[in-house]
C-alpha positions as CSV (number, residue, x, y, z in Angstrom):
1,M,-0.7,-73.4,143.2
2,A,-1.8,-72.5,146.8
3,R,-4.6,-74.3,148.6
4,I,-7.0,-73.2,151.4
5,E,-8.9,-76.0,153.2
6,L,-12.4,-74.6,153.8
7,R,-13.2,-76.7,156.9
8,D,-13.9,-74.2,159.8
9,C,-14.3,-71.4,157.2
10,D,-16.9,-69.0,156.1
11,V,-16.8,-67.9,152.5
12,I,-18.1,-64.4,152.0
13,F,-19.2,-62.9,148.7
14,Q,-19.0,-59.1,149.1
15,D,-19.9,-56.3,146.7
16,G,-18.4,-52.8,146.5
17,L,-21.1,-50.6,148.1
18,A,-19.9,-47.5,149.8
19,G,-21.3,-44.1,150.9
20,V,-22.7,-42.1,153.7
21,G,-26.0,-40.7,155.0
22,A,-27.0,-38.2,157.6
23,L,-29.5,-38.5,160.5
24,T,-32.5,-36.2,160.7
25,A,-33.0,-33.5,163.3
26,S,-34.7,-36.1,165.5
27,P,-31.8,-38.5,166.2
28,P,-32.5,-42.1,167.3
29,V,-32.1,-43.7,170.7
30,A,-30.9,-47.0,171.9
31,T,-33.1,-50.0,171.0
32,D,-34.5,-48.2,167.9
33,T,-34.7,-50.5,164.8
34,D,-35.2,-47.7,162.2
35,L,-33.5,-44.5,161.2
36,D,-34.8,-41.3,159.5
37,I,-32.3,-40.0,157.0
38,D,-31.8,-36.5,155.7
39,S,-29.4,-37.3,152.9
40,V,-27.8,-40.3,151.2
41,V,-24.9,-40.4,148.8
42,L,-23.9,-43.9,147.5
43,N,-21.7,-45.2,144.7
44,T,-24.7,-46.8,143.0
45,V,-26.8,-46.0,139.9
46,D,-29.5,-44.6,142.2
47,T,-27.1,-42.7,144.4
48,D,-29.7,-41.9,147.0
49,K,-31.4,-45.4,147.2
50,V,-30.2,-47.6,150.0
51,P,-30.2,-51.3,148.9
52,L,-31.8,-54.0,151.0
53,G,-29.0,-55.9,152.7
54,A,-26.7,-52.8,152.9
55,R,-24.5,-52.9,156.0
56,F,-23.8,-49.7,158.0
57,T,-22.5,-48.2,161.2
58,V,-23.8,-45.1,163.0
59,D,-21.6,-42.5,164.5
60,G,-22.0,-42.3,168.2
61,E,-22.9,-45.9,168.9
62,T,-20.6,-47.1,171.7
63,A,-20.1,-50.6,170.4
64,D,-19.6,-49.6,166.7
65,T,-22.1,-52.4,165.7
66,I,-22.6,-53.3,162.0
67,H,-26.3,-53.2,161.2
68,V,-28.1,-54.7,158.1
69,V,-30.9,-52.9,156.2
70,T,-34.1,-55.0,156.2
71,A,-36.5,-52.4,154.7
72,R,-36.5,-48.9,153.3
73,T,-39.1,-46.2,152.8
74,A,-39.2,-43.8,149.9
75,A,-40.9,-40.4,150.5
76,P,-43.5,-39.4,147.9
77,S,-42.5,-35.8,148.5
78,G,-39.9,-34.0,150.5
79,G,-37.9,-32.3,147.7
80,V,-37.3,-28.6,147.4
81,N,-38.8,-26.5,144.7
82,A,-36.5,-24.2,142.6
83,K,-37.0,-20.5,143.0
84,Q,-35.6,-17.6,140.9
85,S,-35.7,-13.9,141.3
86,V,-36.6,-11.6,138.4
87,G,-35.8,-8.0,138.8
88,I,-36.0,-4.9,136.6
89,S,-35.5,-1.2,137.0
90,A,-37.7,0.7,134.5
91,T,-40.4,3.3,134.4
92,G,-42.2,2.0,131.3
93,G,-42.4,-0.6,128.6
94,H,-42.5,-4.3,128.8
95,F,-40.3,-7.4,128.9
96,H,-40.3,-11.1,128.0
97,L,-39.2,-14.2,129.9
98,T,-38.0,-17.3,128.0
99,W,-37.7,-20.8,129.6
100,G,-37.5,-24.3,128.1
101,G,-37.5,-22.9,124.5
102,K,-40.8,-21.0,125.1
103,T,-41.2,-17.2,125.5
104,T,-44.0,-15.4,127.4
105,D,-46.2,-12.7,125.9
106,A,-45.2,-9.2,126.8
107,I,-45.2,-8.5,130.6
108,T,-45.6,-4.8,131.6
109,F,-42.9,-3.2,133.8
110,E,-45.5,-2.8,136.6
111,A,-47.2,-6.2,136.3
112,D,-48.4,-7.7,139.6
113,V,-47.6,-11.2,140.6
114,A,-50.9,-12.6,139.1
115,A,-50.0,-11.1,135.7
116,V,-46.5,-12.6,135.7
117,K,-47.9,-16.0,136.7
118,T,-50.5,-15.9,133.9
119,A,-47.8,-15.1,131.4
120,L,-45.7,-18.1,132.6
121,V,-48.6,-20.5,132.5
122,A,-49.5,-19.4,129.0
123,M,-46.0,-20.2,127.6
124,E,-46.9,-23.9,127.2
125,D,-50.2,-25.6,126.8
126,G,-49.2,-28.4,129.2
127,Y,-48.6,-26.0,132.1
128,T,-51.3,-25.2,134.7
129,T,-51.6,-22.7,137.5
130,D,-50.4,-25.4,139.8
131,D,-47.0,-25.4,138.1
132,W,-45.9,-21.9,138.9
133,A,-46.1,-19.5,141.8
134,V,-45.1,-15.9,141.8
135,T,-44.5,-13.7,144.8
136,G,-42.9,-10.3,145.5
137,T,-43.8,-6.9,144.1
138,A,-43.6,-5.2,140.7
139,G,-40.0,-5.1,139.6
140,A,-38.9,-7.7,142.1
141,W,-40.7,-10.9,141.5
142,V,-39.9,-14.4,142.8
143,V,-40.8,-17.3,140.6
144,E,-41.3,-20.8,142.1
145,F,-41.3,-23.9,140.0
146,K,-44.1,-26.2,141.3
147,G,-46.3,-29.1,140.3
148,V,-44.7,-31.1,137.4
149,L,-41.8,-28.6,137.6
150,G,-41.3,-28.9,141.3
151,A,-38.6,-30.7,143.4
152,T,-35.9,-30.7,140.7
153,P,-33.1,-28.3,139.6
154,Q,-34.3,-25.9,136.9
155,P,-32.4,-23.8,134.3
156,L,-32.5,-20.1,134.7
157,L,-35.3,-18.0,133.1
158,V,-33.9,-15.7,130.4
159,G,-35.1,-12.1,130.4
160,D,-35.4,-9.7,127.4
161,G,-35.8,-6.1,128.5
162,S,-35.1,-4.4,125.1
163,A,-38.7,-3.0,125.2
164,L,-38.3,-1.4,128.6
165,T,-38.0,2.3,129.0
166,G,-36.5,4.5,131.7
167,G,-33.9,3.2,134.1
168,T,-32.1,0.1,132.8
169,T,-33.4,-2.4,130.2
170,V,-31.6,-5.3,131.8
171,V,-33.7,-8.1,133.3
172,T,-31.8,-9.6,136.2
173,V,-32.5,-13.3,136.9
174,A,-30.9,-15.3,139.8
175,T,-31.4,-18.5,141.6
176,T,-32.7,-17.9,145.1
177,Q,-33.3,-21.6,146.0
178,A,-32.0,-24.6,144.1
179,G,-34.4,-27.4,143.3
180,V,-33.7,-30.6,145.0
181,V,-35.1,-34.0,144.0
182,P,-36.8,-35.9,146.8
183,L,-34.7,-38.5,148.5
184,A,-35.3,-42.1,147.2
185,T,-34.7,-43.3,150.8
186,T,-35.8,-41.4,153.9
187,N,-36.1,-44.2,156.4
188,I,-34.4,-47.5,156.9
189,A,-35.3,-50.4,159.1
190,F,-32.5,-52.7,160.2
191,T,-31.2,-55.4,162.5
192,P,-29.8,-55.6,165.2
193,A,-31.3,-52.7,167.2
194,L,-29.2,-49.7,168.0
195,G,-27.1,-50.1,171.2
196,A,-26.1,-47.5,173.7
197,G,-24.6,-44.3,172.3
198,T,-24.8,-40.6,171.7
199,Y,-26.7,-39.8,168.5
200,V,-27.0,-36.3,167.2
201,D,-28.6,-34.3,164.3
202,D,-26.7,-34.9,161.1
203,G,-24.8,-37.8,162.6
204,V,-23.0,-39.8,159.9
205,V,-24.3,-43.2,158.8
206,T,-21.5,-45.0,157.0
207,F,-22.6,-47.7,154.5
208,L,-20.5,-50.8,154.0
209,P,-20.4,-53.5,151.3
210,Q,-23.2,-56.0,151.1
211,Q,-22.3,-59.6,152.0
212,L,-23.5,-63.1,151.5
213,D,-22.0,-65.4,154.2
214,I,-21.7,-69.1,153.2
215,K,-20.9,-71.4,156.1
216,V,-18.8,-74.2,154.6
217,G,-19.0,-77.8,155.9
218,D,-16.2,-79.0,153.6
219,G,-14.4,-77.8,150.5
220,N,-11.4,-76.3,149.1
221,I,-10.1,-73.1,147.3
222,T,-7.1,-73.2,145.1
223,Y,-5.5,-70.2,143.5
224,T,-2.6,-69.8,141.2
225,E,-0.3,-66.7,141.1
226,H,1.4,-66.1,137.8
227,K,4.7,-64.2,137.6
228,T,6.5,-63.9,134.3
229,H,10.1,-62.8,133.7
230,E,11.8,-61.5,130.6
231,Y,15.3,-62.7,130.1
232,L,17.3,-60.3,128.0
233,L,20.4,-61.2,126.0
234,D,23.6,-59.3,125.3
235,R,25.1,-60.4,121.9
236,G,23.5,-63.8,122.4
237,D,24.5,-64.3,126.0
238,L,22.2,-64.1,129.0
239,D,22.5,-60.6,130.4
240,T,19.7,-59.3,132.7
241,V,16.2,-60.1,133.8
242,R,13.1,-57.9,134.0
243,E,9.6,-58.6,135.2
244,G,7.2,-59.5,132.4
245,N,3.6,-58.4,132.1
246,Q,1.3,-59.0,135.0
247,V,-1.1,-61.9,134.8
248,P,-4.4,-62.2,136.7
249,M,-4.6,-64.7,139.5
250,D,-6.7,-67.9,138.9
251,V,-9.1,-68.9,141.6
252,K,-11.2,-72.1,142.0
253,M,-13.6,-72.8,144.8
254,E,-15.4,-76.1,145.5
255,A,-17.5,-76.2,148.6
256,V,-20.3,-78.0,150.4
257,Y,-22.2,-75.4,152.3
258,E,-24.2,-75.9,155.5
259,H,-26.2,-72.6,155.4
260,I,-26.3,-69.2,153.8
261,T,-27.1,-65.9,155.5
262,Q,-27.5,-62.4,154.2
263,G,-29.1,-60.6,157.1
264,T,-32.5,-59.8,155.5
265,S,-35.6,-61.6,154.4
266,E,-34.6,-61.0,150.8
267,P,-33.4,-64.2,149.2
268,V,-29.9,-64.0,147.7
269,S,-28.3,-67.1,146.3
270,P,-24.6,-67.6,145.6
271,M,-25.4,-67.4,141.8
272,D,-27.3,-64.1,142.4
273,A,-24.3,-62.7,144.1
274,L,-21.8,-63.9,141.5
275,K,-23.9,-62.4,138.7
276,G,-25.4,-59.3,140.3
277,I,-29.0,-60.5,139.6
278,G,-32.2,-61.5,141.4
279,G,-31.8,-60.8,145.1
280,A,-28.4,-59.2,144.4
281,A,-29.7,-57.0,141.6
282,E,-28.8,-53.9,143.8
283,W,-25.3,-55.1,144.5
284,V,-22.5,-52.8,143.4
285,S,-19.5,-54.1,141.5
286,A,-16.4,-54.4,143.7
287,S,-14.3,-53.0,140.9
288,T,-13.1,-49.4,141.4
289,D,-14.0,-48.8,137.8
290,Q,-17.8,-49.2,137.5
291,C,-17.5,-49.3,133.7
292,E,-15.7,-52.7,134.0
293,P,-17.7,-56.0,134.1
294,Y,-19.4,-56.8,137.4
295,A,-17.1,-58.2,140.1
296,I,-17.2,-59.2,143.7
297,D,-14.6,-59.7,146.5
298,L,-14.3,-63.3,147.5
299,I,-13.3,-63.6,151.1
300,V,-12.4,-66.7,153.1
301,L,-12.6,-66.3,156.9
302,H,-10.9,-69.1,158.8
303,T,-11.8,-69.5,162.4
304,P,-10.0,-72.4,164.0
305,P,-12.1,-74.3,166.6
306,C,-9.2,-74.1,169.1
307,G,-8.3,-70.9,170.8
308,T,-4.6,-71.1,170.3
309,S,-4.5,-70.2,166.6
310,E,-5.1,-66.9,165.0
311,N,-8.1,-66.2,162.8
312,E,-7.2,-65.5,159.2
313,R,-9.0,-63.6,156.4
314,T,-7.9,-64.2,152.8
315,T,-9.4,-61.8,150.3
316,F,-9.5,-62.4,146.6
317,P,-10.4,-58.9,145.3
318,D,-12.1,-58.0,142.0
319,F,-13.1,-61.6,141.3
320,R,-15.1,-62.5,138.2
321,A,-16.5,-66.0,137.7
322,D,-15.9,-67.7,134.4
323,T,-17.6,-71.0,135.2
324,K,-20.3,-71.7,137.8
325,E,-21.7,-75.1,138.8
326,V,-24.3,-75.8,141.5
327,N,-25.3,-79.3,142.8
328,F,-28.5,-79.0,144.9
329,K,-28.4,-82.6,145.8
330,E,-25.0,-82.3,147.3
331,A,-25.5,-78.7,148.5
332,S,-22.3,-77.9,146.7
333,I,-21.0,-75.1,144.6
334,S,-18.0,-75.0,142.2
335,V,-16.7,-71.7,140.8
336,T,-13.7,-70.8,138.7
337,G,-12.6,-67.4,137.7
338,K,-9.9,-64.7,137.8
339,C,-9.0,-61.8,140.0
340,N,-7.7,-58.5,138.5
341,V,-4.8,-58.7,140.9
342,T,-1.7,-60.8,141.1
343,E,-2.0,-62.1,144.7
344,P,-4.6,-62.3,147.5
345,I,-4.6,-60.2,150.6
346,V,-4.0,-62.2,153.8
347,E,-4.7,-60.8,157.2
348,R,-4.3,-62.7,160.5
349,D,-5.7,-62.2,164.0
350,V,-9.0,-60.8,162.6
351,E,-12.5,-61.1,163.9
């Protein structure tokens, strides 16, 4: 059993958040404390929603500072409506359009945009004139999905031109503009402010795991690595040895903490972080398989008070707590659990 003395240590609970965003056409400048974002892709349930407490860096910043999200803004609009072209080549007759399991009444080959829109609106009682727009000319219409149908991808209209005459009886439908759902996050406020740098349109914002930093006054972490061997016999005599099945590492932490920081005004307790609830409800499991039970990375950062020793970071990845005990009077926490690895990751001379 190995032991880590927690005096002069910070214990960090860290989730598995990762992803990128892109700056808007009006890039920020030094001293700004908020960013406008064009796009966000995260490994979360809401892939375009930036969690409070998310950490990130911005391409172009000279000091490569890590910032923490303190607030976010969701746009009520800003998505893109889907548009589809409908084309025919005929000199007579009529055609039908089908969408969402509903079919229009007959539309003449020379119908103007108003007539096509009327036919689309009439497909379903719940639709209104605000839900469709039609532009173009007879034989080459463009249908826009608006209102309750707007700002989202839409399946193609299906045309039936069997009643058309002259030319071809094929109704050609194609997507001219894909529908895009509005971003859940279009602006983030953060701390500390941006430093000097060169910021450009579409500059990359790189999101990093969320963290809860527990400054430890006294305590201890013990961990046990298990390694099994299989001893094989040859006619009853010892012959060879093979490695047995892997066994997860046991970890136990007992600590008296001085203070806890997360970087935002949102309260996150150690229990929240361990369970992924409360203030940590938007934390992402540290497991690479998001279908597995929720896990965090448990990190011990040792910073010796003297300047002659190297800093050391010990990471216990993919940690799941089996037992949790909090003593508010003593300001202490005791946690036992397992990591889905056989040994910790130890790095020296780190910040």
